[in-house]
Kinemage of the C-alpha trace (Angstrom):
@kinemage 1
@onewidth
@group {chain A} dominant
@subgroup {mainchain}
@vectorlist {calphas} color= white
{ca met a 1} P -140.281 -165.566 23.891
{ca ile a 2} L -139.572 -161.932 23.804
{ca ala a 3} L -138.356 -160.228 26.928
{ca lys a 4} L -138.313 -156.468 27.198
{ca phe a 5} L -136.405 -156.253 23.930
{ca leu a 6} L -139.765 -155.676 22.173
{ca leu a 7} L -139.400 -152.157 23.480
{ca met a 8} L -136.140 -151.814 21.575
{ca leu a 9} L -137.181 -153.263 18.222
{ca val a 10} L -137.488 -149.981 16.394
{ca leu a 11} L -134.074 -148.819 17.589
{ca val a 12} L -132.382 -152.083 16.734
{ca phe a 13} L -134.058 -152.443 13.332
{ca ser a 14} L -133.000 -148.970 12.280
{ca thr a 15} L -129.367 -150.108 12.178
{ca cys a 16} L -129.996 -152.979 9.765
{ca gly a 17} L -131.113 -151.564 6.444
{ca ala a 18} L -127.820 -151.768 4.575
{ca asn a 19} L -128.058 -155.504 4.142
{ca ala a 20} L -131.729 -155.920 3.304
{ca ala a 21} L -132.771 -158.657 0.897
{ca asp a 22} L -132.455 -158.073 -2.825
{ca lys a 23} L -136.109 -157.948 -3.925
{ca ser a 24} L -135.103 -159.063 -7.431
{ca ala a 25} L -133.396 -162.240 -6.207
{ca val a 26} L -134.056 -165.302 -8.344
{ca ala a 27} L -134.920 -168.553 -6.590
{ca thr a 28} L -132.880 -171.687 -7.247
{ca gln a 29} L -134.863 -174.904 -7.318
{ca val a 30} L -133.151 -177.943 -5.812
{ca his a 31} L -136.049 -180.274 -6.524
{ca ser a 32} L -139.813 -180.072 -6.646
{ca gly a 33} L -140.996 -178.325 -3.496
{ca leu a 34} L -137.601 -176.982 -2.427
{ca glu a 35} L -136.041 -173.717 -3.507
{ca tyr a 36} L -133.825 -171.035 -2.054
{ca glu a 37} L -132.948 -167.443 -2.848
{ca leu a 38} L -130.011 -165.290 -1.861
{ca leu a 39} L -131.113 -162.534 0.507
{ca gly a 40} L -127.726 -160.876 0.653
{ca thr a 41} L -124.446 -160.989 2.537
{ca tyr a 42} L -123.524 -159.746 5.987
{ca asp a 43} L -119.904 -158.665 5.760
{ca gln a 44} L -117.521 -158.756 8.699
{ca glu a 45} L -118.077 -155.099 9.498
{ca lys a 46} L -121.827 -155.644 9.705
{ca leu a 47} L -121.421 -158.771 11.865
{ca asn a 48} L -119.136 -156.909 14.254
{ca arg a 49} L -121.784 -154.179 14.588
{ca val a 50} L -124.260 -156.863 15.631
{ca thr a 51} L -122.109 -157.780 18.622
{ca gly a 52} L -121.217 -154.130 19.198
{ca ala a 53} L -123.716 -151.292 18.818
{ca glu a 54} L -126.702 -153.538 18.062
{ca leu a 55} L -126.030 -155.713 21.092
{ca asp a 56} L -125.777 -152.588 23.234
{ca ala a 57} L -129.216 -151.493 22.008
{ca phe a 58} L -130.666 -154.982 22.523
{ca met a 59} L -129.405 -155.122 26.101
{ca ser a 60} L -129.950 -151.468 27.044
{ca thr a 61} L -133.047 -152.159 29.173
{ca ser a 62} L -131.843 -155.551 30.403
{ca thr a 63} L -130.843 -156.156 33.995
{ca gln a 64} L -127.280 -156.612 32.714
{ca pro a 65} L -126.833 -154.027 29.945
{ca thr a 66} L -123.022 -154.046 29.792
{ca glu a 67} L -122.214 -157.519 31.093
{ca tyr a 68} L -121.426 -159.016 27.673
{ca gln a 69} L -119.630 -156.196 25.904
{ca gly a 70} L -116.431 -157.410 24.243
{ca lys a 71} L -117.127 -161.113 24.901
{ca phe a 72} L -117.915 -162.080 21.308
{ca ser a 73} L -115.048 -162.931 18.967
{ca pro a 74} L -114.557 -160.642 15.958
{ca ala a 75} L -116.074 -162.008 12.760
{ca lys a 76} L -113.749 -164.274 10.783
{ca tyr a 77} L -115.987 -164.619 7.740
{ca ala a 78} L -118.715 -162.815 5.871
{ca val a 79} L -121.986 -164.761 5.770
{ca gln a 80} L -124.292 -165.414 2.826
{ca leu a 81} L -127.985 -165.532 3.720
{ca tyr a 82} L -130.579 -167.624 1.920
{ca arg a 83} L -134.335 -167.818 2.378
{ca val a 84} L -135.507 -171.418 1.975
{ca arg a 85} L -139.023 -172.391 0.835
{ca tyr a 86} L -139.867 -176.009 1.458
{ca arg a 87} L -142.764 -178.421 1.546
{ca ser a 88} L -143.967 -179.873 4.809
{ca val a 89} L -147.118 -181.383 6.294
{ca ile a 90} L -149.423 -180.548 9.206
{ca pro a 91} L -149.558 -183.634 11.474
{ca glu a 92} L -152.626 -182.426 13.390
{ca phe a 93} L -154.558 -182.249 10.095
{ca gly a 94} L -153.737 -185.733 8.837
{ca asn a 95} L -150.465 -184.600 7.219
{ca gln a 96} L -152.138 -181.977 5.068
{ca pro a 97} L -149.468 -180.430 2.772
{ca thr a 98} L -148.198 -176.939 3.449
{ca val a 99} L -145.299 -174.661 2.535
{ca ala a 100} L -142.911 -173.165 5.079
{ca ser a 101} L -139.774 -171.043 5.164
{ca gly a 102} L -136.513 -170.674 7.013
{ca leu a 103} L -132.981 -169.345 6.879
{ca leu a 104} L -129.798 -170.997 5.662
{ca ala a 105} L -126.653 -169.000 6.493
{ca ile a 106} L -123.298 -170.091 5.091
{ca pro a 107} L -119.927 -168.551 5.970
{ca val a 108} L -117.934 -167.307 2.985
{ca thr a 109} L -114.972 -169.657 3.112
{ca ser a 110} L -113.144 -172.089 0.839
{ca glu a 111} L -113.719 -174.862 3.390
{ca arg a 112} L -116.230 -177.419 2.139
{ca thr a 113} L -116.650 -179.320 5.420
{ca leu a 114} L -118.292 -177.243 8.130
{ca pro a 115} L -120.137 -177.705 11.442
{ca leu a 116} L -123.850 -176.900 11.472
{ca val a 117} L -126.031 -175.451 14.203
{ca ser a 118} L -129.824 -175.577 13.952
{ca tyr a 119} L -131.195 -172.557 15.811
{ca gln a 120} L -134.802 -172.422 17.024
{ca his a 121} L -136.061 -168.883 17.557
{ca gly a 122} L -138.127 -167.479 20.420
{ca thr a 123} L -141.624 -165.985 20.497
{ca val a 124} L -142.499 -163.266 18.002
{ca phe a 125} L -145.814 -161.452 17.560
{ca asp a 126} L -145.211 -160.551 13.911
{ca lys a 127} L -144.870 -162.924 10.940
{ca ser a 128} L -141.840 -160.997 9.672
{ca phe a 129} L -139.732 -161.104 12.864
{ca val a 130} L -138.243 -164.443 11.841
{ca pro a 131} L -134.907 -165.975 10.844
{ca ser a 132} L -135.648 -165.788 7.090
{ca asn a 133} L -135.910 -162.014 7.551
{ca pro a 134} L -132.777 -161.528 9.677
{ca asp a 135} L -132.838 -157.744 9.429
{ca asn a 136} L -135.981 -157.949 11.604
{ca ser a 137} L -134.686 -160.581 14.044
{ca met a 138} L -131.989 -159.508 16.471
{ca glu a 139} L -131.686 -162.957 18.046
{ca thr a 140} L -131.024 -164.409 14.578
{ca arg a 141} L -128.358 -161.810 13.888
{ca ile a 142} L -126.695 -162.647 17.195
{ca met a 143} L -126.532 -166.305 16.167
{ca leu a 144} L -125.106 -165.304 12.798
{ca ala a 145} L -122.451 -163.170 14.458
{ca gly a 146} L -121.745 -165.745 17.161
{ca phe a 147} L -121.649 -168.845 14.951
{ca ala a 148} L -121.884 -168.256 11.192
{ca ser a 149} L -119.163 -165.592 11.286
{ca gln a 150} L -116.950 -168.136 13.057
{ca gly a 151} L -117.341 -170.867 10.437
{ca tyr a 152} L -120.633 -172.602 11.319
{ca val a 153} L -123.518 -173.121 8.933
{ca val a 154} L -126.673 -171.840 10.652
{ca val a 155} L -130.110 -173.278 9.834
{ca ser a 156} L -133.315 -171.885 11.336
{ca ala a 157} L -136.992 -172.606 10.628
{ca asp a 158} L -139.589 -169.837 10.788
{ca tyr a 159} L -142.259 -172.360 12.005
{ca phe a 160} L -145.786 -172.783 10.649
{ca gly a 161} L -147.690 -169.511 10.771
{ca arg a 162} L -144.553 -167.393 10.544
{ca gly a 163} L -142.434 -166.270 7.592
{ca ile a 164} L -144.139 -167.094 4.273
{ca ser a 165} L -146.566 -169.586 5.844
{ca asn a 166} L -150.265 -168.867 5.280
{ca leu a 167} L -151.268 -170.814 8.394
{ca pro a 168} L -152.154 -169.401 11.821
{ca asp a 169} L -149.287 -169.360 14.313
{ca ser a 170} L -148.468 -172.886 15.547
{ca tyr a 171} L -147.165 -171.509 18.836
{ca leu a 172} L -146.234 -174.317 21.260
{ca val a 173} L -148.097 -176.893 19.167
{ca lys a 174} L -145.900 -179.950 19.524
{ca asp a 175} L -146.278 -182.010 16.363
{ca ser a 176} L -146.398 -179.140 13.867
{ca thr a 177} L -143.395 -177.551 15.535
{ca arg a 178} L -141.412 -180.763 15.247
{ca gln a 179} L -142.436 -181.214 11.631
{ca ala a 180} L -141.469 -177.689 10.596
{ca thr a 181} L -137.999 -177.963 12.123
{ca phe a 182} L -137.427 -181.519 10.898
{ca asp a 183} L -138.317 -180.725 7.299
{ca met a 184} L -136.312 -177.491 7.378
{ca leu a 185} L -133.228 -179.418 8.497
{ca trp a 186} L -133.461 -181.933 5.669
{ca ser a 187} L -134.220 -179.196 3.157
{ca ala a 188} L -131.066 -177.371 4.242
{ca lys a 189} L -129.126 -180.631 3.960
{ca asp a 190} L -130.331 -181.076 0.363
{ca ile a 191} L -129.271 -177.522 -0.491
{ca leu a 192} L -125.866 -177.998 1.102
{ca asp a 193} L -125.430 -181.263 -0.800
{ca ser a 194} L -126.167 -179.403 -4.036
{ca met a 195} L -123.459 -176.890 -3.085
{ca lys a 196} L -121.002 -179.713 -2.277
{ca ile a 197} L -120.806 -178.668 1.376
{ca arg a 198} L -120.385 -181.480 3.903
{ca ile a 199} L -121.440 -181.280 7.565
{ca ser a 200} L -118.818 -182.372 10.113
{ca his a 201} L -120.839 -181.885 13.342
{ca phe a 202} L -124.528 -181.229 14.044
{ca phe a 203} L -125.465 -178.968 16.968
{ca met a 204} L -128.780 -177.543 18.146
{ca ser a 205} L -129.579 -174.351 20.043
{ca gly a 206} L -132.675 -172.385 21.035
{ca trp a 207} L -133.912 -169.622 23.287
{ca ser a 208} L -137.179 -169.412 25.248
{ca gln a 209} L -139.961 -170.782 23.030
{ca gly a 210} L -137.067 -171.885 20.823
{ca gly a 211} L -135.514 -173.734 23.747
{ca trp a 212} L -138.734 -175.736 24.078
{ca val a 213} L -138.737 -176.254 20.294
{ca thr a 214} L -135.124 -177.422 20.436
{ca met a 215} L -135.944 -180.055 23.030
{ca gln a 216} L -139.030 -181.204 21.107
{ca phe a 217} L -136.935 -181.383 17.937
{ca leu a 218} L -134.265 -183.370 19.765
{ca lys a 219} L -136.853 -185.897 20.923
{ca lys a 220} L -138.044 -186.384 17.340
{ca leu a 221} L -134.469 -186.836 16.127
{ca asp a 222} L -133.805 -189.273 18.982
{ca ser a 223} L -136.893 -191.255 17.977
{ca val a 224} L -135.704 -191.740 14.384
{ca gly a 225} L -132.029 -192.270 15.188
{ca val a 226} L -130.531 -189.054 13.801
{ca pro a 227} L -127.216 -188.401 15.600
{ca val a 228} L -126.746 -185.005 17.235
{ca thr a 229} L -123.373 -183.825 18.543
{ca ala a 230} L -124.646 -181.589 21.363
{ca val a 231} L -127.655 -179.439 22.312
{ca ala a 232} L -128.067 -176.143 24.186
{ca ala a 233} L -131.308 -174.489 25.338
{ca ala a 234} L -131.585 -171.102 27.065
{ca ser a 235} L -134.575 -170.099 29.224
{ca ala a 236} L -136.489 -173.066 27.827
{ca pro a 237} L -140.006 -173.657 29.246
{ca val a 238} L -139.501 -177.408 28.909
{ca asp a 239} L -142.549 -178.101 31.093
{ca ile a 240} L -145.337 -175.988 29.614
{ca tyr a 241} L -147.865 -177.315 32.117
{ca leu a 242} L -145.846 -176.150 35.126
{ca thr a 243} L -144.785 -172.899 33.477
{ca met a 244} L -148.333 -171.922 32.522
{ca asn a 245} L -149.605 -172.863 35.982
{ca arg a 246} L -146.992 -170.640 37.599
{ca trp a 247} L -147.887 -167.742 35.319
{ca leu a 248} L -151.625 -168.053 35.914
{ca asn a 249} L -151.711 -168.922 39.601
{ca asn a 250} L -148.580 -167.587 41.277
{ca tyr a 251} L -147.881 -164.045 40.073
{ca gln a 252} L -144.394 -162.676 40.757
{ca pro a 253} L -143.318 -159.028 40.458
{ca val a 254} L -140.697 -160.022 37.892
{ca asp a 255} L -143.314 -161.387 35.443
{ca ala a 256} L -143.089 -159.961 31.926
{ca val a 257} L -145.804 -157.504 30.915
{ca tyr a 258} L -146.323 -159.363 27.623
{ca leu a 259} L -147.356 -162.674 29.213
{ca pro a 260} L -151.049 -162.002 28.419
{ca ala a 261} L -150.092 -161.811 24.730
{ca val a 262} L -148.080 -165.028 25.003
{ca val a 263} L -151.013 -166.840 26.611
{ca ala a 264} L -153.444 -165.380 24.072
{ca ile a 265} L -151.572 -166.793 21.096
{ca gln a 266} L -150.910 -170.103 22.850
{ca leu a 267} L -154.595 -170.589 23.575
{ca gln a 268} L -155.570 -169.832 19.996
{ca ala a 269} L -152.868 -172.018 18.494
{ca gln a 270} L -154.138 -174.918 20.603
{ca glu a 271} L -157.710 -174.006 19.718
{ca tyr a 272} L -156.923 -174.075 15.974
{ca tyr a 273} L -154.494 -176.966 15.582
{ca leu a 274} L -156.080 -179.270 18.154
{ca arg a 275} L -159.644 -178.162 17.354
{ca gln a 276} L -160.489 -177.126 20.922
{ca val a 277} L -163.372 -174.909 19.846
{ca gly a 278} L -164.230 -172.101 22.252
{ca leu a 279} L -161.009 -172.404 24.232
{ca leu a 280} L -160.173 -168.699 24.054
{ca glu a 281} L -163.615 -167.605 25.273
{ca ser a 282} L -163.489 -170.119 28.102
{ca ala a 283} L -160.161 -168.734 29.320
{ca val a 284} L -160.024 -164.991 28.623
{ca arg a 285} L -162.246 -162.346 30.206
{ca ser a 286} L -164.865 -161.325 27.668
{ca glu a 287} L -163.725 -157.708 27.368
{ca tyr a 288} L -160.310 -158.836 26.068
{ca val a 289} L -161.327 -161.622 23.689
{ca gln a 290} L -161.482 -159.406 20.590
{ca ala a 291} L -158.029 -157.942 21.220
{ca ala a 292} L -156.685 -161.470 21.640
{ca arg a 293} L -158.319 -162.530 18.357
{ca asp a 294} L -156.947 -159.492 16.549
{ca leu a 295} L -153.409 -160.137 17.821
{ca tyr a 296} L -153.476 -163.773 16.731
{ca gln a 297} L -154.849 -162.841 13.308
{ca ser a 298} L -152.147 -160.153 12.880
{ca lys a 299} L -154.744 -157.387 12.714
{ca ile a 300} L -152.967 -155.506 15.512
{ca asp a 301} L -149.419 -155.474 16.814
{ca trp a 302} L -148.263 -156.218 20.355
{ca glu a 303} L -148.110 -152.558 21.344
{ca thr a 304} L -151.764 -152.046 20.358
{ca phe a 305} L -152.771 -155.226 22.176
{ca ala a 306} L -150.918 -154.092 25.299
{ca lys a 307} L -152.816 -150.789 25.367
{ca ala a 308} L -156.128 -152.651 25.255
{ca thr a 309} L -155.372 -155.311 27.865
{ca pro a 310} L -153.931 -155.555 31.406
{ca ser a 311} L -150.313 -156.543 31.950
{ca arg a 312} L -151.169 -159.028 34.722
{ca leu a 313} L -152.478 -162.409 33.706
{ca ser a 314} L -154.756 -162.518 36.757
{ca glu a 315} L -156.658 -159.581 35.278
{ca phe a 316} L -156.685 -161.017 31.743
{ca ile a 317} L -157.680 -164.650 32.449
{ca lys a 318} L -160.917 -165.820 34.043
{ca pro a 319} L -160.286 -166.960 37.648
{ca glu a 320} L -162.088 -170.260 37.160
{ca phe a 321} L -159.905 -171.104 34.161
{ca ala a 322} L -156.729 -170.352 36.116
{ca lys a 323} L -157.919 -172.553 38.976
{ca ser a 324} L -158.553 -175.432 36.578
{ca gly a 325} L -154.785 -175.751 36.383
{ca phe a 326} L -154.587 -176.869 40.021
{ca leu a 327} L -155.555 -180.432 39.137
{ca gly a 328} L -154.972 -180.145 35.412
{ca asp a 329} L -157.515 -182.761 34.355
{ca ser a 330} L -159.258 -180.770 31.601
{ca pro a 331} L -158.363 -181.297 27.898
{ca tyr a 332} L -156.463 -177.992 27.803
{ca trp a 333} L -154.154 -178.870 30.673
{ca gln a 334} L -153.743 -182.471 29.523
{ca val a 335} L -152.386 -181.196 26.205
{ca leu a 336} L -149.920 -178.947 28.018
{ca asp a 337} L -148.750 -181.837 30.185
{ca asn a 338} L -148.253 -183.934 27.049
{ca asn a 339} L -146.189 -181.108 25.573
{ca gln a 340} L -143.372 -181.520 28.103
{ca ala a 341} L -139.986 -181.541 26.382
{ca tyr a 342} L -137.612 -183.239 28.800
{ca arg a 343} L -139.028 -186.438 30.312
{ca trp a 344} L -137.194 -189.060 28.295
{ca arg a 345} L -133.730 -190.604 28.390
{ca ser a 346} L -131.388 -188.944 25.898
{ca glu a 347} L -127.905 -189.910 24.784
{ca val a 348} L -127.034 -186.410 23.542
{ca pro a 349} L -124.879 -184.027 25.629
{ca leu a 350} L -127.074 -181.169 26.819
{ca arg a 351} L -126.663 -177.777 28.456
{ca thr a 352} L -129.541 -175.641 29.655
{ca tyr a 353} L -129.227 -172.034 30.845
{ca tyr a 354} L -131.362 -170.231 33.423
{ca gly a 355} L -131.215 -166.970 35.353
{ca gly a 356} L -132.305 -165.599 38.698
{ca ser a 357} L -134.191 -162.610 37.260
{ca asp a 358} L -135.780 -164.237 34.228
{ca glu a 359} L -139.179 -162.612 33.709
{ca val a 360} L -140.501 -165.471 31.564
{ca thr a 361} L -139.062 -168.872 32.424
{ca pro a 362} L -138.830 -169.776 36.137
{ca ala a 363} L -135.360 -170.870 37.222
{ca val a 364} L -136.559 -174.242 38.487
{ca ile a 365} L -137.878 -175.093 35.004
{ca gly a 366} L -134.401 -174.648 33.532
{ca gln a 367} L -133.039 -177.242 35.945
{ca leu a 368} L -135.524 -180.019 35.114
{ca pro a 369} L -133.606 -181.630 32.205
{ca glu a 370} L -130.460 -182.061 34.310
{ca ala a 371} L -132.392 -183.684 37.147
{ca thr a 372} L -134.287 -185.910 34.719
{ca gln a 373} L -131.206 -187.233 32.945
{ca lys a 374} L -129.590 -187.983 36.317
{ca leu a 375} L -132.704 -189.856 37.347
{ca leu a 376} L -132.931 -191.862 34.119
{ca gly a 377} L -129.212 -192.465 33.630
{ca gly a 378} L -129.020 -190.630 30.311
{ca glu a 379} L -126.185 -188.616 28.826
{ca pro a 380} L -125.074 -186.015 31.383
{ca ala a 381} L -127.064 -182.805 31.171
{ca lys a 382} L -125.794 -179.635 32.814
{ca ala a 383} L -127.948 -176.747 33.994
{ca ile a 384} L -125.843 -173.578 33.958
{ca tyr a 385} L -126.774 -170.584 36.074
{ca ala a 386} L -126.347 -167.245 34.324
{ca gly a 387} L -126.475 -165.386 37.631
{ca asp a 388} L -128.857 -163.840 40.135
{ca his a 389} L -129.428 -160.748 37.991
{ca ala a 390} L -129.710 -162.453 34.600
{ca asp a 391} L -133.039 -161.694 32.944
{ca his a 392} L -134.486 -163.345 29.817
{ca arg a 393} L -132.178 -161.652 27.310
{ca ala a 394} L -129.150 -161.923 29.558
{ca val a 395} L -129.637 -165.687 29.800
{ca phe a 396} L -129.770 -165.843 25.994
{ca ile a 397} L -126.554 -163.885 25.474
{ca phe a 398} L -124.772 -165.720 28.285
{ca gly a 399} L -125.824 -169.001 26.682
{ca val a 400} L -124.676 -168.101 23.178
{ca ile a 401} L -121.202 -167.182 24.437
{ca asp a 402} L -120.875 -170.320 26.568
{ca gln a 403} L -122.250 -172.777 24.004
{ca lys a 404} L -119.959 -171.498 21.242
{ca ala a 405} L -116.915 -172.501 23.290
{ca trp a 406} L -118.618 -175.736 24.297
{ca phe a 407} L -119.538 -176.693 20.738
{ca asp a 408} L -115.976 -175.938 19.608
{ca ser a 409} L -114.658 -178.401 22.171
{ca phe a 410} L -116.214 -181.307 20.237
{ca phe a 411} L -114.058 -180.733 17.178
{ca ala a 412} L -111.038 -182.505 18.690
{ca lys a 413} L -113.112 -185.518 19.739
{ca pro a 414} L -113.574 -188.587 17.534
């Protein structure tokens, strides 16, 4: 999801133009349906700006604007950036073929055996604010500075409906989300194999929506026996049913002003991919339906949507629809309950991060995976508190710094 940093996008983006993609780049085909093109290189100076001036801009309206200054390590390596185009399928549509995109970032080093982290990005309201367009994605640049500049390969899917995809946004749609990330991972592996780069350790990380995606992705990997070294998820709404219920029926002063936009795109993604015709009209007050449609169809941006709609969900959603979440026995709520991303026994070490002032993900939600793994006897999971004053972005930055040290600790283990 987005946090208040939407308000800072223009400022942050204005610092990024020097490393924009080469529009004349030629794609390299690995095999039929998989190709990649070099976007450019972030040098060490650029990567240090990301964790310097750009981080300051990103955090300037956070509850903790200076808390993380100087806590990132200086860049060791420049990073080459590749946009990946790969074939996938849409599970909800009987595995209908589609094409998706993502980012592959490789540190410039003579080492041919490297750790890899798959990063799952948070909510964006624009198709271009994605990992494969890192100049327009501050969270991606932070991961590049925090991990790729330190010797990690970074892989990140744009998801269906984002990046080059011609589909509607698949926001919080379980099976399509899993498929997009799964196929992106194996596409990146094929590219790395063609470059003679071997992976020593496989980590996963995500923030907000991306934290939920990370946990859904982990469950898919668990189900097919793919080993994962360790997983980290920051401000992850792992229980969408509970999170949505809290948003709709228990307003808190801390709630983000963009939650109506989040709910609008979630409703329409579920309406489209799960064919729940009329869902948006059944949920949203009639005077705001067109703005919701226009946002989902990328006819307007978030700022325009926000001017046309209230900032409180209670004024955006029909009261009877909100109350239907009390018992949760309608098809809409049953889908959300089925979209939980934590209620299974996992054998992968896990850390989740939550904060006391998070305007999107309630603190109790961030603690559910730890409690669940204790209950089921799975691999120990640890819920880490970023602090009473940590908002959505602060939890993200806190998590990136902590998980980098944690991931590094696995290198000495067999």
